[in-house]
N, C-alpha and C positions, 0 to 999 in steps of 0.2 A: 588723712586724705578724704575729700568729699566724694559722695557716690558718683557724681558726674565725672570727676577727675579720674576715678578708678575705672569707670566704664571706657573713658577715652584711652587710658593707658592699655587696657585689655584689647581694645580695638586695634591699637597700633601693633601690639604683640601678635595678634592674629594675622594682621597684614604681613608682618615680617615672616611668620611661619608659612603662610600661603605662597610667599615669594621665594621660599627655599632657604631663608636665613635661619639656621638652626644651631650655630656655634659662634661664640665670641672669638675674635681674632687675637685678643690680648687679655692678660690676666686681670688687669684693673680697668675700670671705666675710663673712657677718654672723652674729653670735651672737644668734640669735632668742630664746634663753632669757634673755639679759641684757636684750634689748629688752622682753620681756614682764614683767620684774620690776615690781611695782606700787610706785610711789613714794608716800610718804605725802601725802595731800591737804592743802594748806595750809588753815589755819583761816581761815574768812571773817571779816572785820571786821564787827562788828555795825553795822547801819545806824542812823544817828541821824536824828531828825526834820529834814527839810529837805535831806538828802543826795539827790543825783541818781543814778538807776540807771546803772551802768556798762554801756555797750553791748557786746554780744558781738562778739568778733573773727570776721569772716567767714572760713570755711574756703575753701581753694583749690577751684575747680571740678574735678570728676572728669574724666578724659580724655575720656569720652563727650560731655562738654558743651563741649569746645574747638571753636573755630571752624574750619571747613574751610579748607585752603590754597587760596585763590581763584586764585592764580597757577598752581598745579599742576592745578587743575580746568580752567582756560582752556587750558593746554598740552595736557591730555588731550583736550579737545574738538577742538582744532585737529588733533592727530595722528590722532584717530579719523576725523574728516571727510575726511582725505586718503586713507584706505584704500579700496580698491575691491573687495576680496574677503576672505573669512575668513582665508585664509593670510596675507595682508598685515596684517590686524588682529592676528592672533596674534603675528606678529613684532614689531609695534609695541608691543603690551602687554608682551611680553617684554623689550623694550629700555627701557621707561619706568621712570624713577627717582623719580617723584613720589609713590608710595605707600609709606609707611614699613613696611608689612607685608613688602615684598620683602626687606628687609635681614635678617630672621630666618627667612624661609622657605627650604626646601630647593630648590624649583623652582616655576616657573609652573604653575598648574592652570587651564588656559584653558577647555576644553570636552571633551565626549565625544559620540559618536553621529554622526548624519548631518546635515551642515549644509544639506542640501536637504529636511529633514523638515518636515512640516506641523505637528507638535506640538513645542513647546519647553518644557522643564522648567527652572525657575530655583530653586536652593536658596540657602542663606545663605552658607556659607564652606567652604573645604576643611578637612578634619581631618587627623589624623596619617597615615592610610593614603593619603589623596589627595595629601598633600604628598610622600610617598615616590614614588608612581607617576605624579604629574603629571596625574591625571584625576579629575573629580568623581565622588562616590558609588561608591567601590570597596571600602569597608570593609564591616562587617556591615550597616549601613543601606543600602549600595549593593546588596548581595546581596538584601536584602528588596525594594528598589525593582525589581530585575530580575524578581522573582517577581510583584510587583504588576502590572507592565507586561505580563508574559506572560499573566496571568489574563484580560486583555481583548484579547489578540492583538497586543500591541506588544512592542518590544524596543529595545535600544540601536541597532540598525541602522535603526529606523524613527522614532526621536525624536532630539532634540538637547538636551543637558544642559549647563547652565552654573550659575554662582553670582553673587551680588551683588558679591563681591570675588574676586580672582584668586590670592591668596596666603593661606596658613594663618596665622590670628592665633596668637600664642604661647600655648601651653597650651590651645588650642581655645576661647579666650574669644570672646565675641560681638564682631564687628567694630564699631568706633565709627562714629557718623554721619559723621565726617570721612573715615574710610577708605572707607566706602561711597560718599560723595559724589565722591571723586577717581576711583573706578572707574566711576561711573555713565555718563560719556560713552562709555566703551568698551562697556559693556553695551548702551546704546541703539543704538550702531552695529552691534553684534553682532546685535541683534534686527532692525534694518533690513536687514542683509545676508542673514540667514536667511529673513526675511519669513514667519514661521509663521502658520498659520491659527488656532492656539490656543496660548495661553501658560498654563502651570500653575505656580503659586507653591507650592513645597514648604516648608511650615512657616510659623510665625507671623512670624519675622524677615523672611523674603523677602516675604511678603504685605504686611506693614506698609510695607516700602520701596516695593514696586511700586505699591500702591494708595494710598500716602500717607495712612495712617490709623493710629490707635492702638487700633483695635478688636482684640480677641483672636481667635486663630485658630479657636476653637470657634464663634464667631459669624460669622467671615468665610468659613469653608469652605463649599463646596457652592453658592455663589451666583455666578451669571454676571454679569460686568460688562464694559464695553468699556474696554480698556487702550490708551493711546497711549504708545509708546516711540520717541522721536525722531520720524521721519516715518511710522512704521508703526503701524497701528491694527488691533486684532483682539479677539475675545472672550477673556476670561481668567477663570480660576477658581483658588481656593486649596484645598489639601487638607493633611492632617496630614503632618508630616515622618516619614520612615521611622524615624529615630532615636527619635522619640517613641513609635512603635508598638512598638519593642523593649522599652520600659519599660511601656507600657500596651497589651498585645496585644488587649484587649477592644475597643479603638477601631478595630480593622481594619475593622469593619463599616461605619464612617462613610467610610473611604477607599474601600471597595468601592462604596458608593453614588456617591461622587465619580467614580470611574473609569468606572462605567457611564454617568454623565452626560456624561463626556468622550467616550466612544465614541459615544454618541447624537449629540452635537453635531458630532463629526467626520463621521459619516455624513450628517448634514443638510447640512453645508457642502460636502462633496465631491459631493453629489447635485445641487447648484445649477448 
């Protein structure tokens, strides 16, 4: 290979890496150009009077529609219930083999912040930077989150941060309902052990999972509700994800309102 060809190939690989492509989806290389070649469409037979319509062949359900592994969920629930502190829970999650995301992730991304905090933030899933460092919200969105927290006098030392799943989905895709379901018993136990006074759902995916709704984040955000996770119950609110704010900076005003509401609620709860 000539030097210029090698440099071009390395540039393409770097572009893929920056875009979040870090795993092949098949064991052997695939010629995508050959796959995309358009085959001539067969000519449909003219229908005659009295012919019955041919039923369409159903397509396979997408991965997000697959049923959760009930055995893995039951195992996760038993393992989580047996833990008595956050350190034991983190070790248990790290040893758990029931979530398929673990096979492709670099490392466990369990939590960050103060496990004795009164405010717990729950996002969707680790990304590339989180997968490398093993902590949630450490990339560009995490830096923005730090500034948002600082604006109302909070920091990573005064809040606790987790996600709905503990390993990065390949290519930063959205975790499937099955992947979230198998991690749910661990998240519920995590909430029980931290016992926060307030839970904040960061982004639509987290809010929909925690509040069990299909309502969009723009309608969910800013509204207080009572959330029960395991045996723990507390006020909860949803706000926009920092990654969304990086794309839509004008929406920071909405998050500012939400953060002021969180600060007011916290002051109210601690004054009781």
